[in-house]
N, C-alpha and C positions, 0 to 999 in steps of 0.2 A: 233686900240684897239676896241674890241667889247663891247657893252653895254649889261648888263644882269639885270634882275629884280628879286631880292630876296624879297619875300613878306610874310607878317604875317597879316592875317585877325584876328580881335579879337572883341568880345563883352563882355569880362571879364577882370578883373584886372590881369596884367601879366608883371609887371615891370621886373621881373627876366628874363623872356624869351626875352623881348625887349633888355636887356643888352646882353644876350647870342647870339641872332641873329645878333646883332651889331658886336660881335666878329667873327661870321662866315663871315659876309660881309668883315671885315678887313682881315681875312685869305684869302679870294678869291682874294682881290685886291693885297695882298702882294705876292701871289704865282702864279698868272696867269695874263696874259695881258688883263685885263678886267676893265671896269668902272662899278662898282656895284651900282645900284639904289635900296636902301633898302626902300621898300614900306610898311608902316604900315597903314592898313585900319581899323580905330578905330570907332566902333559903341557904345562906352561906354558913360555913363553919365559924366557930367562936371567934377566932382571930380576925377574920375578915369582917364578921358582923361588928366587932368592936371598932374596927377602923371606920366602918360606915357610920357607926354611932358618933364617933368623934367628928366626922365630917358634918353630920347633922347639927351637932352642938356648936360647931364653929361658924355656922351660917348666922348672919346678922338677923335679928328679929325684924319681921315686917308685919305691919298691921294687916289683919285679915288673911294671914297665911298661917295655917295650923299644920304641923308636920306629925305624921304618924309613921314610926319606923317599927315594923312588926316582924318578928321572927316566926318560924313555923309553929313553935309552941303556943304563942299567943293567937295565931291564926286558927290553930286546931281547937283551942278552948272556945273561941267565938263560934266556929262552925258546929261544934258539938251542941252548943246551946241553941243555935238557930235550927239545926236539924231536929233536935228534940222538940222545940216549940212548934215547928211547922207541922208535925204529925205525919210526915211522909213515910211511906213504907220503906223497908230495908235501910234503916238509918246507918248501919255500919258500911254498907255499900255506898251510900250517898257520901259519907265522909271520905271514903277511898276515892270516889270520883272527883271530889272537890280538893282533896289534898293527897294525891297518890304518892307512893314511895319513889316512883320514877319520874323524871322530868316530863311535864306536860305544859305546852304553850297555852292550850285552851284553859286548863284548870287554874293556872295562876291568874289569868285575867278574869275568870269567873269569880274567884275570891275577891278581886278588886270590885267587881260589880256588886256583890253582896255587901261588902263593907261600905261601899259608896252609898248604898241604900240605907244602911244603918246610920250613916253620917248625915242623911237628909240631902244628899247631893243629887241634882237633877241631870248631871251629865258626867261622863267618864272620858278622860283624855289620856291616852297611853303612849309611853315612850319605852325604848329598850336600852339596856345597859351597854350593849356593844355598838353604840352610835354616839354622835355628837352633833352640835348645831353648826350650821354654816355661819359665816360672819360677813358683814358688809360695812366697810369703812371702820373696821375694828370692833364693831358691835355684833353680838349674836342675833341671829334671825330666828325668832321664836314662832313656831306654828300656832301657838295658842292665840295669837293676834287674830288670825282668820277664824279660828274655831269659835271664839266668843263673839265675833261680829255677826255670826249667822246661825249657829247651832240652836235648835229649838224654836226659832222664829217661824212664823208662817212664811211659806216660800215667796208669796207676793210681797211681803215686807222685807225679806232678805235680799230681794233683787236689787235694792238701792245700795247695798253694801258690797257688791261684787263688781268685778270688771266687766263681765258680760253674762248674759243669760242664754242658755240653750235648753231650757225646760219647756215642755209643752204646757200651754196655759191650763190644760185640764188638771194639772197637778198643783196649781198655784195655791190652792186652799190647804194643802197639806203642810205639816211642819218639816223643817229641815232635820233629818234624822242622823246625818253623818257629815262631818267635815274632815277632809283628810288630804294628804299629799303623799309623796313617795320618798325616795332616797337617791343620793348620788354616791359615787365611790365604788367600792368593791361589790361584786355580785351578792345578792341577798343570801344565796346558798353557796357555801364554800367549796366550789367545784371548778374554779379557774384552772387548777392543775390538770384536770382531766382534759380541758380544752387545749391547753398548751401541749399536752402529751400526744393526744390523738383527736383532732377535731371531728373525725368521722364517728368515733366512739361517743364523743360528747353529744353529737346529734342523735345517735341511737338511744342513748340513755335519757336525755332530757325529753325526747319525743315520747317517752313512756307516760308523761303527764297527760297526753291527749287521749280521748276515748278511742278504743280500738278501731272503730269504723271510720275514723277520719281519713281523708286522703293524704297522700305523701306531701302534697303542697301545703295543706292546712297544718300538718304537723311541723313542717319546716318553718312556717311562719310563726308558730308558737315557740319553737326552739329559738328563733332569732330574737323574740321579745322576752323570753323567760328570764326572770331573776335579775334583769338589768335596771329596773327602776327607771329613773329619769336620766340615766347615763352619767355623764361627768360634768355637765355644764354648770358653772357656778352661778349662784343667785346674784342678780343685778337689780331687779325691781319686782314689785308685787304684781301678780296676776291671779285672778280667781274666777271661777265659772260656776254658776248655779245650774245644775243639770242632774240627770240620773247617772251617777258616777260609775264609770267603767271599772270593774274590780281589778283590772290589770294596771290601773293608773295610781293606785294607792297601796300603802304598806302598813302593817300593824305597828311599826315603830313610830308612826306619824298619823294617828287616827283619833277621832273622838266620836262618841255616840250619844244620842239623846233618845230616851224612852225605849228604843228597840231592844237594848241590852237588858231591860227589865222584863221583857216578854219572852225572849229566847236566849239561852246561854250559848257558849261556844262548846264545840266537841271536846270532851275531857280525855281524848286519846293520849296515851303516854308514848314517849319516844317516837313522835311523828312530826316531822317538819310540816309547817303549813296548817296544822290542825286548828289554828286560831283565826283563820280568815273567813269563817262561815258567814258572819254577820255582814261583811262587805258584800257578799253575793246576795244575801237576803234583802238588804236595803235596795240593791239595784233591781232584783227580780220582782219585788213587791211594788216597784215604781214609787218608792219613797224619795223625796228630793234630797240632794246632797250638794255640797260645795267642794270642788276640786281646786286647790290652790297650789302655789309653786314654792312654798317655803320647805324645800326638801331637806331632809336630815342626812348627815354623812354616815354611811355604813362602813364598818370595818370588822375584820375577823380577829379573834383572839387565838393565841397559839395552841391552846389545849386540844383543838379539834384536829390537829394535823399529824400528831404522832401518837403511837402507843394506844392505850385504852381509849383516849379521846377520839382518835380516828375511827376505831371500831364502833364506838357509840354513835358518832355523827353519821357514819355511812349507814348504820342500821336505821336511824331516824329518816334518812333520805330514802332508803328502800321502802320503809313503811309509808312514806308520803305517796309514793307511786301506787302502792297497794290500796291506799285509801281512796284514790281517784276513781277506781271502779265504782264505788258507792257515791262519792260526791258528784261525779259527772251525772249520774242518774238523778240525784236529788236536785242539782242545779237545773237540769233540763226540765224536771217536773215543776219546779218553782217558776221557771221562766214561762212555761205554758200557762200556769195558773195566774201569774201576773197579779193584778189588783184583787183577785179573788182570795189572795192570801191575807187581805185586810178586812177588818170588821167595819161596821157602820161609822165608827169613830176614827177610822184610818189607822188603827192599831193592828199589829201583826197577830194573826190567829195562830197561837202556839200549837193548838191541837192539830191544825192542818199540817204544820211543819213536822210535828212528831209522827204523824201518819205516813208522810212521804219518807222520812228517815227510816222508820221501821219497815216499810215496804222494800227498801233497798237491800235489807239483809237477806232477802230471798234470791238475790242475783246469783247466776251461775259463776263460780270462781274461775272458769277456764281462762278468761282474759288475764286474771292475776297470775295464773300459772305461767302463761306466756310471758308476762312481764318479768317474772323471776328467771325464766330461761334466758331472756335477752340480757338481763343484768348479769347473770352468771357468765355468759359468753363475752360480754363487753369487758367486764372486770378482769377476766382471765387474759384477754388480749392486752390489757394495760400492763399486766404483770406486777411483780413486786408485792407491795402491801395491798394492792387492789386484788390480786389473785388470791392472796391469803384471806382477804375478806370474803371473796367468792366461796371459799371453803366453809367459812363460818355461816354464810348465807344458806348454803346447801344443807347444812346440818340443822337449820332452823326453819326450813320451808313450811312444813305443816303448821308449826306454831305461829308463824307470821301470817299465814293465810287465815288461820282461826282468829287471831287477834284483830285483824283488819275488819272481819265481820262483827266480832263481839264489840269492838269500839263503837260501831253504829248502833247496835242494840242498847248499849249503855247510854249513848247520846239521846236516843229516843226516850229512855227512862228519865234522864235528867231534864229534858224539855218538859215532860209531864209534871215533874216535881218543882219546876222553877217558880211558878206563881206562889205556892205556899212558902217556898224558901225565901223569896224576895219579901213577901209580906212579913214573915217572922223576923227578917233582918231589920226591916223598918221599925217593927215593934220593939226589938231588942235595944236599938240605939247603940251608941259607942261604948257603953259600959262593958267591961269584961275583956276588952282587947287593948286598952290603953296602959301598957306597961312601960316602965323606964327603959329606954333603948339600950342602956349600957348594962342592964341586968336581966337580959333575956334568958329565961330558963331553957336548958337544952334537954 
């Protein structure tokens, strides 16, 4: 029986999703020969943490489902031990990259990767707290159904469990490294208000995602596709494709990885939307097989992002996303050119090659990012109101944001180089040290 890790990172109240993902874990254990470790990484304050713990306790026990509900104190204890045992340089920096004080989409998932290794899990399946499952005839539609049918299998064997195959036969001997889908519902980034207020400004802002040298037509095509997932069409029947999965067709709220997450982590950048999407691109560019299915998750937005400090924090993360693209566009281009050269003789990702490309990106001229900030400033002032107020904040932080975008990549290269010993130390550590009673999490 293989072990898998189904994980839900959260920093917000989400008892409904905890109950729902518990049902997905039960579905996996009841329909597949797996032991499911449901890992809830909880960064919430005491009151919310306690509510989550009650939701965990209220779930019916299911054979072969083990629930781990870990607050940040338990996670930190585990990380300190792993970092110490790994012998990596700069242990305090490593701890900060793995569990930073500020929100990090990549760091929370990296913690799931290391804990999954400690649990002996061969795959990680991630969901998000601001989402829910679609239903068909009153029953939830769980993505893990497709993930466990294909993930980790040789592509030639996985072909019999999908609807269709669009994979070049030259990749048939490789293992399926990723199975994923997208979302329906609201945009993945909470910017619909910008589109309603001024579609032209929306185009100018979202177009900042594209590399500076792209044509106006290519940028417009990107704008038209960006953040929309699979649209709004409801699920009616299953469809899956064995292929090299287009990164634009999957989302991190609906993803699973095999092996690749043990070779390369996600970028640990703080306050940066999209910083957790790197492995999706790596799987594609390294020509590793994947499966794209249509059990899309429903995305929704919570209210804290739209007013007061939440609006300021969210727009800062959005701005940092655009600044990160100077570096990621370079890295993705280099990875695409390298292709299968990113893999060793065992078809595993060569982490050193990725670290080298990431580190090279830190030498890029920041002129393109200065232009991005200029366009953001002009666009937000045109919108007026709270957006103009944010433009003032953005102007006061320009130099710091430019520096952080570059430093984030240098930190990422460092973490990639440390990842193999960290993963090895996690496996050796096992689950001891982080299994605390969920209702008595120390703060």
